[in-house]
C-alpha positions in Angstrom: 0.0 0.0 0.0 1.3 3.5 -0.9 2.2 5.9 1.9 1.9 9.6 1.6 4.7 11.3 -0.4 6.3 14.5 0.8 5.6 16.7 -2.2 7.6 19.2 -4.3 6.9 22.5 -2.5 7.9 21.2 0.9 11.3 20.2 -0.4 12.4 23.6 -1.8 14.7 24.5 1.1 15.7 21.1 2.4 16.5 19.6 -1.0 17.1 22.2 -3.7 18.8 24.9 -1.6 21.7 22.5 -0.4 22.2 21.5 -4.0 22.4 25.1 -5.1 24.8 26.0 -2.3 27.2 23.1 -2.9 27.1 23.5 -6.7 28.0 27.2 -6.3 31.1 26.1 -4.5 32.0 23.5 -7.1 31.3 26.1 -9.9 33.6 28.5 -8.2 36.7 26.2 -8.2 36.0 24.1 -11.4 37.5 26.7 -13.8 40.5 27.2 -11.4 41.6 23.6 -11.0 43.8 23.7 -14.2 45.2 27.1 -13.1 46.1 25.7 -9.7 47.8 22.7 -11.3 49.8 25.0 -13.5 50.8 27.2 -10.5 52.2 24.0 -8.9 54.3 23.3 -11.9 52.1 21.0 -14.0 52.4 21.0 -17.8 49.3 21.8 -19.9 48.6 18.1 -20.5 49.0 17.3 -16.8 46.7 20.2 -15.8 44.0 18.9 -18.2 44.4 15.4 -16.6 44.0 16.8 -13.1 40.7 18.4 -14.2 39.6 15.1 -15.8 40.1 13.4 -12.4 36.9 15.0 -11.2 35.0 13.0 -13.8 37.1 9.9 -13.1 36.2 10.2 -9.4 32.5 10.3 -10.3 32.8 7.2 -12.4 34.7 5.4 -9.6 32.3 6.6 -7.0 29.0 5.6 -8.7 28.7 2.1 -7.5 30.1 2.7 -3.9 27.6 5.6 -3.7 24.8 3.0 -4.2 26.1 0.9 -1.5 26.4 3.8 0.9 22.9 5.2 0.2 21.5 1.7 0.6 23.3 1.0 3.9 23.0 4.4 5.7 20.1 6.0 3.9 20.0 8.9 1.5 20.0 11.7 4.2 23.2 10.6 5.9 24.9 9.8 2.5 24.2 13.4 1.5 25.6 14.8 4.8 28.7 12.6 4.6 29.4 13.4 1.0 29.3 17.2 1.8 31.7 16.8 4.7 34.1 14.7 2.6 33.8 17.3 -0.1 34.8 20.1 2.3 37.8 18.1 3.5 38.9 17.5 -0.2 38.6 21.2 -1.0 40.6 22.1 2.2 43.4 19.7 1.0 43.3 21.3 -2.4 43.6 24.7 -0.7 46.9 23.7 0.9 48.1 21.3 -1.8 51.9 21.4 -1.9 52.2 19.6 -5.2 50.3 18.4 -8.2 49.9 14.9 -6.8 48.1 16.1 -3.7 45.9 18.4 -5.7 45.0 15.4 -8.0 44.1 13.2 -5.1 41.9 16.0 -3.7 40.1 16.5 -7.0 39.6 12.7 -7.3 38.0 12.5 -3.9 35.8 15.5 -4.7 34.6 13.7 -7.8 33.8 10.6 -5.7 31.9 12.6 -3.1 30.0 14.3 -6.0 28.9 10.9 -7.1 27.6 10.0 -3.6 25.8 13.4 -3.4 24.2 13.1 -6.8 23.1 9.5 -6.3 21.7 10.1 -2.8 19.8 13.2 -4.0 18.3 11.4 -6.9 17.3 8.4 -4.8 15.7 10.7 -2.1 13.6 12.6 -4.7 12.6 9.3 -6.3 11.1 8.2 -3.0 9.8 11.6 -1.8 8.0 13.0 -4.8 4.7 11.6 -6.2 5.1 10.1 -9.6 2.9 12.7 -11.4 5.4 15.4 -10.2 8.6 13.4 -10.8 9.8 15.0 -14.0 9.3 18.5 -12.6 11.2 17.5 -9.5 14.1 16.1 -11.5 14.1 18.9 -14.0 14.2 21.4 -11.2 17.2 19.5 -9.7 18.9 19.7 -13.1 18.1 23.4 -13.3 19.4 24.2 -9.9 22.7 22.5 -10.8 22.9 24.7 -13.9 22.2 27.8 -11.9 24.9 26.9 -9.4 27.4 26.3 -12.1 26.5 29.7 -13.7 26.7 31.7 -10.4 29.7 29.8 -9.0 32.4 31.0 -11.5 31.2 34.6 -11.0 31.6 34.4 -7.2 34.9 32.5 -7.7 36.2 35.3 -9.9 35.4 37.9 -7.2 37.2 35.8 -4.6 40.3 35.3 -6.8 40.4 39.0 -7.6 40.2 40.2 -4.0 41.7 37.3 -1.9 43.7 35.0 -4.2 43.4 31.8 -6.3 43.8 29.3 -3.4 41.1 31.1 -1.3 38.4 30.0 -3.8 38.9 26.4 -2.4 38.0 27.7 1.1 34.8 29.1 -0.4 34.0 25.7 -1.8 34.7 24.0 1.5 32.5 26.5 3.3 29.6 25.9 0.9 30.0 22.2 1.3 29.8 22.4 5.1 26.8 24.7 4.8 25.1 22.2 2.5 25.8 19.4 5.0 24.1 21.4 7.7 21.1 22.2 5.4 20.8 18.5 4.5 20.1 17.7 8.1 16.6 19.3 7.6 15.5 16.8 5.1 12.1 15.5 6.0 12.0 11.8 6.8 11.0 9.5 4.0 8.1 7.0 4.4 9.1 3.8 6.1 10.6 1.2 3.8 8.5 -1.8 2.9 9.7 -5.3 3.5 10.4 -5.5 -0.2 12.7 -2.5 -0.1 14.5 -3.7 2.9 15.1 -7.1 1.3 16.3 -5.3 -1.8 19.3 -4.0 0.1 20.9 -7.4 -0.2 20.6 -7.5 -4.0 24.0 -7.2 -5.8 24.8 -5.0 -8.7 25.2 -7.9 -11.1 21.7 -9.3 -10.1 20.1 -5.9 -10.7 22.0 -5.4 -14.0 20.8 -8.9 -15.1 17.2 -8.4 -14.0 16.9 -5.0 -15.7 19.2 -5.7 -18.7 16.6 -4.6 -21.2 16.2 -1.2 -19.5 19.9 -0.6 -19.4 20.4 -1.9 -23.0 17.8 0.5 -24.3 17.1 3.6 -22.1 20.5 3.2 -20.3 22.2 3.5 -23.7 19.9 6.5 -24.4 21.0 8.2 -21.2 24.6 7.6 -22.2 24.0 9.2 -25.6 22.3 12.2 -24.0 25.2 12.8 -21.7 27.7 12.2 -24.5 26.1 15.0 -26.6 26.0 17.4 -23.6 29.6 16.8 -22.8 30.7 17.1 -26.4 29.1 20.5 -26.8 31.1 21.9 -23.9 34.3 21.0 -25.8 33.2 21.9 -29.3 31.7 25.3 -28.9 34.8 27.0 -27.4 37.2 25.1 -29.7 35.2 26.1 -32.8 35.1 29.7 -31.6 38.8 29.7 -31.2 39.3 28.1 -34.6 37.3 31.0 -36.2 39.6 33.6 -34.6 37.2 34.6 -31.9 39.1 35.9 -28.9 38.8 34.4 -25.4 36.8 37.2 -23.9 34.2 37.0 -26.7 34.1 33.2 -26.4 33.4 33.6 -22.7 30.5 36.0 -23.4 29.1 33.5 -26.0 29.4 30.7 -23.5 27.7 32.8 -20.8 24.8 33.7 -23.0 24.4 30.0 -24.0 24.4 29.0 -20.3 21.8 31.6 -19.5 19.6 30.2 -22.3 20.3 26.8 -20.8 18.6 27.8 -17.6 15.4 29.2 -19.1 13.5 26.0 -19.9 14.2 23.4 -17.2 10.8 23.8 -15.5 8.7 23.9 -18.6 10.6 20.8 -19.8 9.6 19.0 -16.6 6.0 20.1 -17.0 5.9 18.7 -20.6 7.4 15.4 -19.4 4.9 15.1 -16.6 1.9 15.9 -18.7 2.7 14.5 -22.1 5.5 12.0 -21.5 9.3 11.8 -21.6 9.3 11.3 -25.4 8.2 14.9 -26.1 11.3 16.4 -24.4 14.0 13.7 -24.9 13.7 13.3 -28.7 13.2 17.0 -29.6 16.0 18.1 -27.3 18.4 15.7 -29.0 17.3 16.8 -32.4 17.9 20.5 -31.5 21.4 19.8 -30.0 22.4 17.6 -32.9 21.2 20.1 -35.5 22.9 22.8 -33.6 26.2 21.0 -33.7 25.9 20.4 -37.4 25.0 24.1 -38.0 28.0 25.1 -35.9 30.3 23.9 -38.7 28.7 26.5 -40.9 29.4 29.5 -38.6 32.3 31.8 -39.0 31.8 34.9 -36.7 30.8 35.8 -33.2 27.2 36.5 -34.1 26.6 33.2 -35.9 28.5 31.1 -33.4 26.5 32.8 -30.6 23.2 32.2 -32.2 24.0 28.5 -32.7 25.4 28.2 -29.1 22.1 29.7 -27.8 20.1 27.1 -29.9 22.2 24.3 -28.4 21.7 25.8 -24.9 17.9 25.8 -25.4 17.9 22.2 -26.5 20.1 21.2 -23.5 18.1 23.3 -21.1 14.6 21.9 -21.9 16.0 18.4 -21.3 17.3 19.2 -17.9 16.6 16.3 -15.6 15.5 13.8 -18.2 18.3 11.4 -17.4 17.4 11.6 -13.7 13.7 11.2 -14.5 14.2 8.1 -16.7 16.3 6.5 -14.0 13.7 7.2 -11.4 10.9 5.9 -13.6 12.5 2.5 -14.0 14.1 2.1 -10.6 12.6 -0.9 -8.8 11.5 -0.7 -5.2 13.9 -3.5 -4.3 17.5 -2.3 -4.6 16.6 1.2 -5.8 19.8 3.0 -4.7 22.0 0.4 -6.4 19.9 0.4 -9.5 20.3 4.2 -9.7 24.0 3.8 -9.1 24.2 1.6 -12.2 22.1 4.1 -14.1 24.4 6.9 -13.2 27.4 4.8 -14.3 25.9 4.8 -17.8 25.3 8.5 -17.7 28.7 9.4 -16.3 30.2 7.0 -18.9 28.6 9.2 -21.6 29.9 12.3 -19.9 33.4 10.9 -20.2 32.9 9.5 -23.7 31.9 12.8 -25.4 35.2 14.7 -25.0 37.1 11.5 -25.8 35.3 11.1 -29.1 36.0 14.7 -29.9 39.7 14.2 -29.2 39.8 11.0 -31.3 38.3 12.6 -34.3 40.4 15.7 -34.1 43.5 13.5 -33.9 42.9 12.3 -37.5 40.6 14.9 -39.1 39.8 18.7 -39.0 37.8 20.1 -36.1 34.9 20.6 -38.5 34.7 16.8 -39.0 34.5 16.4 -35.2 31.6 18.9 -35.0 29.7 17.1 -37.8 30.4 13.7 -36.4 29.2 14.6 -33.0 26.1 16.3 -34.5 25.4 13.1 -36.5 25.8 10.9 -33.4 23.5 13.1 -31.4 20.8 13.0 -34.2 21.3 9.2 -34.2 20.7 9.3 -30.4 17.4 11.1 -31.1 16.4 8.2 -33.3 17.4 5.7 -30.6 15.3 7.5 -28.0 12.4 7.7 -30.5 12.6 4.0 -30.8 12.6 3.2 -27.0 10.8 6.1 -25.3 7.0 5.6 -25.1 5.1 8.3 -26.9 2.3 8.4 -24.3 2.8 9.3 -20.6 3.7 6.3 -18.4 0.7 4.4 -17.3 2.4 2.5 -14.5 3.1 4.8 -11.5 5.7 3.8 -8.9 4.5 5.9 -6.0 7.2 7.0 -3.6 5.6 5.3 -0.7 6.2 1.9 -2.3 9.5 1.3 -0.5 
C-alpha cells in the first residue's frame, strides 16, 4: 500500500537549496583547477588530466555511492558526501604539489557521485510520480544555476583574496550544504520488499533489468555524451574561427543563460505528455545545432547556434534523472540508480574522448559534424525506445 509522499513545495529548502549551495562552491573552483595545477608546476597536459580526475572520481564513486545510500540512507549519505567534499577542498587549498591536488580532485569527484546518487534516490522516493519530471528537471536546473553563479563568485574571490582562497569558499559551501541537508524530511518507512532489496547485488540488478539498461540506459549515455561534447566543441570552434577568449566567454555565458530558461517547462511537458516529447526534440535540437556550428564563422553566428544548443540542452534538464527514477525498482533502488548513473557518467566521459579521437585524425569541422550526427542518431534511438504516451504505471514514492 502506498504511503503519503512529501511533495515538491515542501522540499524547496531542504532539497534544492543545499544542492544550489554546494554547486556554487563547485562552480567557483572548477575553472580554477587547471590554473592551480599550472601554478604547482604541471604541464598543460597534466593540468588537463587533473581536471579530468573530477569525472574519473565520479565514475569510480558511482557504485560505492549506491552501497552507501542503501546502507546508511539517503540523508546521511548526503551529509557525509558534503563533509568529505569540504575536506577535499581544504586539502586542495593547501596542496603542496600536483599529486596532492590530483588526489583531492579525485576525492571531490567521488563525493559528488555520492551526493548526486543520494539526492536522486531521495527525490525518487519523496516525490509523487505525477510530479517526478518537474522535481528532477528542477534539480537539473538548480545545478545549472549553481554552475553559472559559481564562477562569478569565484572570480570575485580570486580578484580580492587570491586563487587558493576559492577552495576555502567551496569548502564552506559544502559544510553549509551538509548542515542544510540535516533538515531533510524523513521518508516514508521502507516496505519489507525495499529492505530485502538492500541485499541485492549489482550484477543481479543489471541482469534483472538488462533490457532497460540496454535501451534507455544507452539512451542516457547518448544524451550525456552529446551534452559533454558541446562543452568542448563550442569554445574550440570559436577559437578556430579567430574569436578571442573574452568574446568566447560571453558567448558561453549567454548560452548558459539560455540553458537555464527552460528546465521547469521541460519538466511540466514530461509530466503531462511524456518523456518522449522532451527527450527526442532536445536531442534533435542539440544535434542540428552541432551540425550548424560547422557553418558558422563569426561571433554572431557562433553565438546564435550556441544559444540554440543551450535551449535544447536546457529543456532536457533532468531527463536522465527522470528516466532512471521511472524505472528504478522498489527492491534495490539506490543500487539500480548507481548503475544508471554509471551509464550517464560514462557518456559524460565519452563525449570529449570522441572529440579528441576525431580531431587527432581529421579537422575540427569533422568532429563537429560527427558529434552532431551521433546526437541525431541518439534522437532516433530515444524515439525507438521512449514511449510516446505518458507512463501508465506509476511507482509511488511510498512503495518502498
